[in-house]
Residue, then its C-alpha position, 0 to 999 in steps of 0.5 A: m500500500i505504501r509503495w503505491r502511494e510512493l509511486v503516485r507521488e513520484q515525479h520522475g517520468a511524468v512528462s513522458l507519460y503526459l506526452i504519450m497520453i496527448l499524442v494519441p488524440v493529436f494523431l487522431l485529430c490530424a488523421l481526421l483533418i487530413d481525411f476531412s480536407r481530402l473530402k472537401v477537395a473531393e466535394k469540389e471536384a465532384e461538383n465541378a465534374v457534375k457541372t461539366g457533365v451537364r454542360s457536355t450533355l447540353s452540348a449535344f443539342s439538336p443540329q436541326l433545331h440549331n438551324y433555327g437558332l434554337y437549343a434543345l436536347e434531341q437524343e434519347k435519355e440513355k445516350s444523354e446519361a451515357l455522355f453524362m456519366k462518361t464526362v463525369s467519370a473522365n473528370m474524376s482524379d482516379s481516372v487521371t492518375k491511374g497507376g500512380f499515387s493520388f492524393i484523392d482517388q475519387r471515382l464515379e459510382t454508377n449506382g445513384s447517378s442519373i440525369t433528368s431533362m425537363y422544360t421542353l421547347a413546346n413551352h411558349t415561355l421557353f420557346k419565346k425566350q430563345i427566340l428573343e435571345e436569337m433576335k435581340y441584336r438583329a430585330p431592332m436594326i431591321y425594324s429601324l431600317e425596314i419599317a419605322d424609318k420608311f414610314k416616319k421619314t415619308g410622313l406616311a404614318a401621319t398622313m394615313g392617320q389623317a386619312s383614317q380619321f377623315a374616313n371615319n368622320a366622313v362615314k359617320i357624318e354621311a350616315l347621320i346626314e342620310e338618317r336626318d334627311e330620310q326622316l325629314d323626307r318622311a316627315w315632309d311626305v306626311w305633311i304633304l298628305i296632311h296638306q292634301k287632306a287640308s286642301s280637301l277638308h277646307p272647301y268641304y267644311e266651308t260648304q257644309l257649314a254654310r248649308l248647316n247655317e242656312l238650315s239652322g235659320k229655317v229650323g230655328i228652335n224646332t225639333v223633329n218631335e215637335v214638328k211631327q207632333s204639330l203635323q200629327n195634330a194638323r192632320k187630325d184636325l184636317t180629318e175632323l174638318k173633312d168628317q164635318v163636311k161629310r156630315i153636312d153633305r148628308r144633312i143637306k141631302s136629307l133636307m133637300e129630300a124634305g122639300a122647299g121648306a128646308a131652303a133656309a137651313i140648306d143655305s145655312l149648311y152651305d155657308t158652314k160647309s164653305e167655312l169648313k173648306s176654307q179651314i181645310a185649305d188652311l190646314n193643307d197649307k199648314i201641313k205642307d209647311l210642316d212637311q217642309l219644316l220636318e224635311d229641313v229639320i231632318k236634313y239639319t239634324e242629319l247634317l249636324v250629326l254627319l259633321k260631328i262624326k266626320s270632324t271627329q274622324d278627320f281629326s283622328d286621321l290628322k292626329a294619326s298623321l301628326k303622330l307619324f310626322e312627329e315620330a319622324l321629326a323626333k328621329a330627324k332631330a336626334a340625327n341632326d343633333q348628332l350631326n351638328e355635334q360631329l361637325r363641331s368635333v371635326d372643327t375641333q380636330q382641325t383647330a388642334a391639327s398642326s397642319v391643314y388637311l384639305a379634304n376636311q373642307a368637304f365638311q364645310g359644304i354640308h347643309t346644316i339645320q339648327r335645332q330651333e328650325l326643326d322645333e319651329y317646324g314641329s310646333q307649327a305642324a302641331g299648331a295647325v292640327a290643333v286649330f282643326s281640333g277647335l272646329e271638331a270641338q265646336l261641332g261636337s259640343v253644339l246642340l242648336f247650331d246658331a250664327d255664333n256657332y257658324r262664325n266660330a266653326d268657319s273661322a277655325n276652318q279658315l285658320f286651319w287651312k291658312q296655317a297648313n298651307q303657310l307651313y307647306v309653302k314655307q317648308g317646301a322652300e326649305e326642302t327644296k334647298r335641303n335636297k338641292n344637290k342630293s340627286a347630283i351627289a347620288t349620281s356622283k357616288r354611283e359613278q365613283r363606286s362603278k370606277a372602283q368595282p372592276y378593280l375590286d372584282q379583279v382582286t377577288k379573281a387574282m387572290g386564288s393562285c397557288s401555282l398548282v399543277s393539278v386540281t388536287d392540293p399537293f400540300k393538303d396532307h401537310y396542312v392536315t398534319l399541321q391543323g388536323d382535319p375538321a371533317k374527321g374531328s382530328s387535331g394536328f400539331y397546332q392544336s397539340y401545342m395550344r393544349a400543351n400551353r393550356e390555350n384555347d384553340l379559338a378562331q383568332p381575330l383578324p381584320e375584317l376585309n370586305l371587298d364587295n364594294a367601294d364603301k366597304a373596301g375603303m373602310s376596311a382599308m382605313n380600319l387596317i391602317s388606323s393603328i399603324e402610327s401607334v404600332l410604329t412607336d417602339v420595338r416590342d417583344e412581338f416584333y422579335l417574334d415576327e422577325f424570327a418568323i420572317s427570317k426562318f420561314n418562306y413566303r410567296t415571293l421567296g426566290l423571286e426577289k432581286d438585289i440592287s444589281g438585279q441578281l436573285k436574292i439567295s437566303k443564307e439562313l441555316s434553316q434553309p426556308d427555300s427547301h421547306i415542305l410547304v413551298n413558299q407559303e409558311l409565313e402566310y400560314l403563320l399569319y392566317g392559319a388557313n387549312s390550305c395554300l389557297g386560303n392563306y394566299s387569298a388572305a395575304y393578297a386581300e390584306m396587302f391589296v387593302f393596305r395599298l388601297a389605304v395608301g392610295t386613298a390617303e394619297a388621293l385625299t391629300e389632293p382632293h378634287i375641288q369641285s367635290l369639296n363643296v357639294g356637301s358630301p364627305l363620303l363622295v370625296f372619300l369614294a373618289a379617293v377610294a376609286e383612285g386608290a383602287v386603280k393604283a393598288q391593283m397595279d402595285m399588287i401585280k408587281l408585289v406578287q412578282g417579287e418586285q418592290v413598290p414605292l411606299s408612297k409615290k407622292l410622299g416619298s417614292m425613294f422608299s420601297l417595300s416588298y411583299k415580305d415587308y408587308l407581311r412583316i407589317f401585318l405580323l406587327l399589326h395582328s400581334r397574336d403571339k400565342v397563336l404565332l408561337s404554336r404555329m411556328q412550333s408546328l412548322i418547325e416540327l413539320n420541317t425537322g421531324v423533331p417533336l418539341e414536346q420531347s426537346a428539353t432545354y433544362l437538364s439536372g444531373t446527379a452523380t455519386t462519387s466515392v473517396k477512400l478514407w485513409f484514417l478512421p473510417s469508422l469515425m467518419k461513418i459516425l459523423g455521417a450518421a449523426g448528420l454532422y457531415s454529408c458523407e455515407v461511408i461504405g466499405g471504407r469509402c466516403h460516398i458523395t452525391k452532387t447535383g448540377v443544373m443548367a439550361y440553354 
């Protein structure tokens, strides 16, 4: 026990023991740090190797898509994985230093290594992004040289804007003029009927009222019943007197039979009989007078009743006519108010304009009517009819028609005729003034429409040439592949790409181009160019897409265009648009999406003609015919310009479809010319429907390359597992890895490291 205590207290050899105890953990720490540093280097190496592998795999992009400036993987997943694994393995230190010493003997473990591709070019966002990258340096320069400068330097954009504004004003104002004049014509036609009725009613009532007044003087206050009663009494008295005479005759006869002694009595009876006959004669005269009075009373009553009924009916007819008159006049007032307001708006536009637009002088020759004039017209018409209501009321309320009634009724009749006739004469002069040039204007409009119509008909006939050798469309199957077959209910590439981007396959809005007549063709042209000035303001993403389409795909005149030296232009695009399946019609398909070459050519031809018609019309409106400015019809000025523009447009179209260039504007800058392709570029910019355009371009690219864009990945994620041999304390590293203190899985003395690299085109 004592020896152990002494041993403990002994100081000799303590340092050696301490060193032995401290060196072991120091050695362990150093071993751990060595392996840890080796692993950190291995991690960095693995990370770089994985990124290199992903980058190398992406380098195997599709050459067919690259010709369109697009980058995407085309090869199968197994080939991509093999390339990835090969690249990663080749960048491992173990493969570099085989057969010699390596500080990091890292190698690729096939288990746990994979590659994942996603986000294909079928996605509109990614597809558009790559197009923008391809075109961001080219498009602005082409835009400036080919489009914006030509329109801005010639001033054509502003001129076309003025022409469009004039056309819209002219059509609106002309429609209001026609509406106003049509309703005023209706009102005037009704008033003519009222005047005609007044011209027949006036003499009729004048005569009948005079006759009624005459009968009233004869009849007095007697009524039919009173006269009949008096007549009945008189006839009764007459009968009694006749009976008395008969009795006297019998008595005289009997007295005469009695002898001469009855002579005195007989004489007395004769005297009595004589008196009775005198009374009978008086009664007969009275009865005759009563019969005449009864006849007059009946005529008076019948005439009074007739006039009451007729005046009521006539007043009802007049009110019905007045209602039609007022309805037409109310519509005329509304149209006139709108017309005057529109004319004031035109005046405001002219005042605000920086320069005088000569064609606007046509608005100054329009026959204007103030609202007060129409109000007076309506009030005078209503007043005349109201006067007749006094006549109707006078006849309707009277029981015994006396001299005062006659004077009042006759005065109403005379005043009614006077006011109706005065308004007829006064308004007749106004109507003559209003319609002064209407016939000449209508004739001139027909002439201008006739001038333009043959050229519009030629356009309709010329639209449909696709240069087909046979009746059967050789491109039909390709269009079915692109668009599907509606008759069979099948869908094509286009519908597939629209569905892939969750877009509805709906008919897209295009300018409504109507070439049926000069009016519709002119307005179609003006509507087409109405937004040209705002479109040319700046470069937008849509223009990059449009320029991509123009450069990568073919169109009708590709191969016909010539350079300055007169040599045919040859496309230098890698996509080789001159060798595509849809020969010289792809760009038209991108614009219009018809199911045939004929449909796309026709739509492009029509829109191009309408655009050239707009230019020609705008040019003509800068120098309108002076005589047409003063006739009061802006539409006539516009139609004359359309007729002149149609002639020029048709001549220009012949050159354009042959690959030639035509001056943008012969009057405003003949040194600037545009080709068929340039107009398609403008139409793409005007339509601006990127969702549809993207799907159609995707469809054409798949048709031309045979590469499904839905399988062409642009994003790659590579994961690789590598392993490094641990020199010291693998068990300790395993414990640290299990505890989550380090991302290392130790298997068989080797530390397994997993790294992921992500990269996209």
